[in-house]
N, C-alpha and C positions, 0 to 999 in steps of 0.2 A: 462377590460380597453381597449380602442381603440387607436391605434396610426396611424400616417400617414406614408406610406411606405418610403417616401423620408427621414423622420427623422430617421427611423430605419436603413437606409443604411449608416448612418454617419460613416466614417472611413474605409469603404470597397472599395476595388479596383474593379471598374466596367468596364467590357469590352464593353458591350452594354446594351441598355435598350429599350423595346418596350411596349408602352401602357401608362396608367395613373400612373404617379409617385406619385400622391397625393391620391391614393386609400387608404381607411381606412383599417387597419389590426387589427382584433379582437383577433387573436391567432397565435402562431408559431407552426409548426410541421415539423419533418423530417421523420416521419413514416406515410405513407399514410392512415394507418388504424386508426390514431388518429387525422385526419384532421376534423375540425369543420367548418361550414359555415362562410365565411369571413376570413378565415386563410391565412397566408403566408406559402407556402410549400417550404422547402429547400431540393433539391435533392442532397444527399450526397453519394458519392461512398464509401461503407463500405467493410469490409473484406469478408462478406458473400453475400451481395446483393448490387446492385447499384440503388440508389434512382431515378435515371433518368428513370428507367423502370416503375416507378409507378406514373409519373406525371399525366397520364390519370386518374388513380384512385383518385388521390388528387383533380383534377378538378371536377370529378364526385361527390365527397363528399362536394364540395362547396368552394374549394380554390379560392381566387380572384387574387393571385399573386404568381409567381414562381421564386425562385432563383436557378440557375443551372450553371454548367460549360459548358454544350453543349445544345444548344436550340433544341427543338423538331422540327421534319420536318414540322409539321403543327402547326401554331400559332392561338389560338382562339382570335378573335377580342376584346372580353370582358375581356380578362385576361392580366395582366401586366407580362412581362418576363424580368428578369434581369440576365444577363450573367456575371459571376465572374471567377477569376482565380482559386480560391480554395473555394469550397462550404463548407467544413468542418470548415475552418477558418471563413468564412462568417457567418455560423450558430453561432459561439461563439460570434462574434461581434454583430450580430442581437439580440441574447438573452440578452447580456449585455445591449444594448440600450432599449430593450423591458421592462426590469425590472428596468430601471433607474440607470444602472451602480453601483450596490450596493457595489462592491469591493472597489470603490473609497472612500466610506464612512466608511470603516472598515480597520483594520490593518490585512491583510491576509498574512500568512506565509505558503509557500509551502515546503513540505519535500519530497525529492526524494532519491533513492538509492536502492540497492538490499535488504539489511537487515537493521532493526532498524527503518523503517519509522513509524510503528504503535506505538511502544514504545515511540518514540520521540514526535510524535503528541499527544499521550494520556497524557504523562507527562506534556507537555506544557499546554494542556487544564486544567489538574488538578491543575497545579501550578498557572496559572492566575486565576482560579476560587478561589483557596485558598487565593490568594492575594486581593480578593474582586472585581474582574472584572466579567462581564457577557460575556461568551465566547462561541464560536461555534467550533465544531469539525466535521471534515469530514474524516473518516478513514475506513479501511478495516473491522473493527469490528462493528462499530456503528457510526451514526451521531448524534450529540447533539446540541441543541439550549438551552444554559444554562443547567438546569437540565432535560429538555425534551429529551427523547430518541427517535430516529427515526431509522428504520432498514436501513442497508447499503447493497446494492446489488452489488456494484463495489467498488474497491479501490478508484477510482475517478469517480463520476457520469458523465453522458453525459452533453453536453454543456448547454442544456435547463435546465436540472435538477439542475445543479450546480448553475446557475444564480438564479433560483427560490428559491433554499435553502439559498443562500446568501442574497436574498431580505428578506426572512423570518427572518434570523438572524439579519439583520439590523433593521427591524421593531420591533423585540423583544428587542431591546436595547443592542445588543452585541457590544462590542468594538474591540474584537480580534477574529480571526478565524484561526485555525490551521488545515491544510489539507494535506493528503498524496497525492502526485502527481505521478501516475505510468508512466512507459514508454509508455504504450499503449495510455494513455490519452494525453501525450505530442506529440506522433506520430500522433494521430488522431485529434489533435488540439481541445480537449475538454476543455482546459483551455484558448483558445483564448478569448480575451476580458476581461480577469481578470487582475486587477491591484494588483500586489504583492508588499507588503511592504518589504518582504524578502524571500530568498530561502535558504534551507539547504540541503547539500549533505552528506549522512551518509557514504556510501561506495559502491563499485560495484564489483560484481563477477558474474559468469555465471548464467543466468536465462532468461526465455522467448525467447529462440532461435527458438522455434517453430513459433514464430510470427516475430521476428526481422531478423531471418536467420543467421546473423553474430554478433559477439560480438561487432565489431566496430559500427554497426548500432544501437545496444542497447545503447552503450555509447553515440553516437551522439544524440539519443532521450533524454536521461537524461540531456545532456548538454543544451538542448533547453530551459529549465527552466531558466537557468542562462543567456543565450544569450538574452533572451527576457525581462529581468528585467530592469526597468527604472533606470536612473542615481541616483535618490534619494533613491533607495532601498539599502539593504545590501545583500551580498552573503556570506554564511558561509559554509566552506568546510572542510572535514577531510584531514589534511595535511599528516597523516600517510598512507593514501591510495595512491597508486602510481599514481592514476588518479585524486587525490584531486586538484592539481593545474591546471591540464588540464581543469577540469570542469569550472573554472573561467577565463580562458584565454581570452575569447571574451566578458565578461560581462562589462556592464557600471556601474554596481552597486559597492558599497563600498566592497572591498575584505577583508574577515576575515577568520581566520583558527582556528580550534581546533585540539588537538593532545594529545597523551599520550607519544609518543617517540620523537617527533621533536619539535623544537621551534615553538610556536604559540601564537596567541592573547589570547587563552583560553587553558591553559595547565593543564591536569589532571594527577594525579599520584596515583596509587593504593598502599595503605599502608598495607592493609589486605583484603583478599578475603575469605569469608566463605559462607556456605550454607544459613546463616541467612542474609547476606548482605555484603556491601562494606565499608571499611574505606578508604576514599579518601582525597586527597588534590587537590583543583581546584584554581589555581592562588594564591596559598599560604594559602587558607582557608581550614581548616580540617573539615570534617563532616562524619557522618555515614549514609549510605543510605540503603534502604530496598530492594535493587536489587543486584543480584549476577553476577559475571563474568566480564572479561575484555570487552566484547561486550557491556555490560550495562554501564561500566565506560565511554565508548565512547558516549553512548546515553545521560548519565548525563551531560558530558562536553559539548555536542552539545546543550542540553536544556539550560544549564547555559549561553552559548554564545549567543543563540538566545534571551533569556530574557534580557540580558544586552544590546544587539544591539537594543532591543525595548525600552530601556530607564530605566530599572529596576535596583535598586542597588544590586550589586553582593552578599553582605552579606545577604540581605533579601531573595534573590533568593535561595541561598544555604541552608539557614536555613529552608525555607518552603519546599524545595525539599527533604530534608532529612526525612520528615514525610510521603512522598507519596509512594504508591505501584505502581508496573509496570502494563503494559497492560494485559488484560485477555489472558491466553493461551501462555504467554511468560515466560518461566521458572517458571511456576506455580507449587508449590510443595504441595504434600500430604504425610502424614505419618501415618503408622499404624503398629503394631507389630514389631517396630524397623526397618521397611522398608521404604525407602523414594522413592516416585514416582514423576517424573518431567514430566509435559506435556508441550511441546514447539512446536511452529508453524514451526520450522526449516524444510524447504522443498527445500533447495538448498544445494549443496555440502559444500559451505562455511559456511552457517548457522549451518548445522549439525556438521561440524568440530569445530565450535566455542563452541557450547553447550557441545559436548563431551570432548573437551579440558578443559573446565571449570570444568566439573564433575571430570575428572581425576586429576586435580589439587586439588580439594577439598577432595577427598576420602582419607581415611587412609588405612594403610596396612591391607589386608584381605577383604576389601569391594570390591565386584564385581559389574560391570556395565552390565546391561541387557537392550538391546535397541530394541524397537519395532518400525519398520519403513517400509514405502512403498513409492511408487512414483505415482504421478497423471497420469491418462490416457489422451491420445490426447494432450500431451504437450511435450516439449523438451525431446526426447528419449536419447539424448547424455549424460544427467546428471544421468541417471539410474545406469550404471555401476560405476560411480564415487560415488554415494550415497551408493551403495552396498559395495564398497571397504572401504569407510570411516567407515560405521557402523561396519563392520567386524573387521577391523584393530584396532579400538579404543574402542571396547567393549570386555567383557569376553564372552558374548553370544549376538547374534543378531537374532532376529526373523523377517524375511521378511514376510510382509502381504500386504493386500489391503489398499489403501488410498482412493482416489476418482477415481475409474477406468474409470468413464464416459462411453465411448462407446468401450472400450478395454476389453479384458478378463484379469482378475487380474493375472492369472498364466503367461500370456505372459509378463506382466510388471515385475513380479518377476524374470522370466528367464533373462530378460535384466539386472536386478540388479545383479544376480548371475554371469554374465559374467565378472564383475569387481572384483570378489572375488578371491584372490590368493589361491593356493593349500593349503598353510599352514593355511589359515584362514577358509577354507571350514568346518572343524569340529566344528567351533564355530557358524555356521549358521543353524537355524531351519526355515523351511518354514511352515507357517500356514496361509492359504489363508484368512479365515474369521477373520476380525479384532477384533471383540469382543473376540473370542476364543484366539487370539494371545495375547491380553492384559491380559486375565485371566491366561494364561499359564505363562506369564512373572512374574506376581505377585505370582503365586504358586511356581515357580522355585526359587524365591528370598528367601534368608535366612536373619536373623536379621543382620542389618548393610548394606545390599546390596542397590544399587540405580537402579531403573528402569526408563529408559527414554522412553516416548511414543512421537514419533516425527512426525511432518508432518501436523497435522491438527489443533493443538492449540485450538483457540476459536471456531472453526466451529462447529455448532450444527447439522451437517448433513453429510451423505455420498452420493455422487452422483454416481448413477449406471444406465446406459442406459437412461440417460436424466431425471431420477427421483431423487429428493433429499429426502433420507430416514433419519428420525431423528437418529442422532448418535452424541454423545459428548464424546470425549476421557476422559474428566474430570469426567463425571458421570460414565463411564465404569471403570475407575480406582477405584473410590470409591465403586462401586458395587463389584469389584473383591476383594477389601479389606474386604468388609462385608462378603464375602464367607469364609474368613479365621477365622472369629470369632468362 
C-alpha cells in the first residue's frame, strides 16, 4: 500500500520540512538495511547506534523521504527531509498512521510492572477467549492472534512491528488485545501512537537498572503508560504497592485500584493457599483457582478488575477464570518419586523472594527446599548479591549456576552472587557452573517430599552464551533429571 507523506505526518510535531510533502511512501523503515525503494526512513537514536549515521545508506537503498531530529549537512534535492523533536515518538505515530491506526478499532489493554505482566496478560487472553471473544496477545512468551501462535522476540515489539501486528489482529477479527508493556518500550516510545483502552500496573521492584541507571528513572518510565492514557480509558493499579497510587497521579483516565490488604475497587482475599491452587474471595465472590501463591492472588484480582472495567459481569469473569491455568514457566510444577519441582521465571530479587516465600508457606515440616538459581550476564550487576542472599537465606540448599551469561563468564556472575551470602548461609550454597548439571544435582539431592525450585529462565527455550542462543529448557531438563531417577 502507498501513502502520501503529508498524511502519514498527522499528529507529529514538525520543526522544519524541505522538499515535496506529497511524495508517495511505499514503506517505512528505521533500519537502513531494511529500506526498500520508495520508503520513508526514520533516523532514530538508539541505545547502540544512531540512525542519523545511516541516512546515506538509506538514500542509496532508495528511500525518498527522511524523518530525523538533526538534518544532514548535505540535502539531496530529490529527497524530502522532515525534522522533528523526537524521532522515536514520530516513528510510533508514523507507523500507526501507515497501518490505519488499528488500536483505535480494538480494545487494547497494556500491562506494566516488574513482576506479573506475563501471567496477567496471558490470563486475560485466555479469559476473553473462553468467554467467546477473538483476542490478540502480545507477551514475553508468545504473540497470538486468536489461536494462531507467533514467536515473541521482545516483551514489547518495536513501533513498526507492534502496529503491523495490531493491524493483523484487527483484520483477523480480534476485538480485544492484551499486551505487556516494558519499561524499555515506554522509554524508547515503542508504544507511541497506540490508543489504549486501559492500563494495568502490577507492582514495581528493582530491575533493568543496567538500562535505566536509577530506580527513579525506572519508575518514571513505567508511569508514562498511565500519563499518556486518554480521558476515556481506565487505569488499574495495585494499591498494596507503595507506588501504586503514585503511578496514577497524573493520569486523565478513570482511576481504579486492586488490593489484598487495603481498601480497593477490587478486593481479593486468600482463604487457602496450597500447591494445587488458591481458594480466594474477590469482591465477596468465592472461587477456587488453579494458581498458587499470594503473587498470583494479586494477578487474579488484577485480571478480574480489568475484565470488569472492560464491561464484563464479575460473576462470569470469576467463574471462567477459575478454570484457567497460569502462563508457561510461571510456578509450573512437575512431580516424580514424591519430589516436586517448580520452574519459575523469577529473575529479580522480589520475584525470587515471592516464589520462595510461597513455597515456605506451603511446605510441611521435614520438606526441604533446594533452589537452583543464576543471574543474567550484561545486566544489572547490583541485583546479583541480592539474589544470592535471598536464595541462600530462604532455601535449605542453594545451587548457584549459569543463567544467560551472554558475554560474561558464568563464574564471574556467580562470584557476584556469592558476595551477598552471609557467613552462616555459606555452608548451604553449592556452585555448579553448568546449568544442566546443576538441575540434575538438585533432583538427585532431593528426597521424597522435598521441593526443588529452578528459577530464572521459566519459559525460555534457550541459554544465551557469547551471543548464541543454545537450545535449553528448564522444564525439559527437570523432566530429564526425573527420568534418570527411574
